[in-house]
C-alpha positions, 0 to 999 in steps of 0.5 A: 500500500502506498503512503498517502499522507501529505504531512509529516507525522509526529508520535507524541502524546497530548491530552485532547478534548474531543467535542461532538456537535450534540455536546458529548465531550471526552478527553483523549490522548493523541497517538500521533499528529500532523498539520493535516490531522491526528490519531486520538485514543478516546473512549466514546461509546458508541464511537462517532461515524466516519464523516462526522464533524467534531471539534478538537482542543488541546486539554490543558486545564492549568493553562491561563490561555484558551487553546484554539478549537479545531474543526475536524472530520472523522476519517477512520475508527479502529482499535488504535483510535479515531483518525481525524482530518483537520478542516480549514476554516 
């Protein structure tokens, strides 16, 4: 299988708040991320559907600064986690 990624991937663990449009929120941990997306291990039951639009935000409750909220689309759900594509705008 050929590599289809457009951005370099980094294996790093960052706490991420995952927010669904219906208000359901969970805290997950990135398995890896890039400029174009992230793979997040998060406990959401039932898991979101592929194609669902969600919001992602670095979870840092001790920070004095509000972290940016990124709009993202679910592109894959697997035992590794949920793969998100970050959307522009």
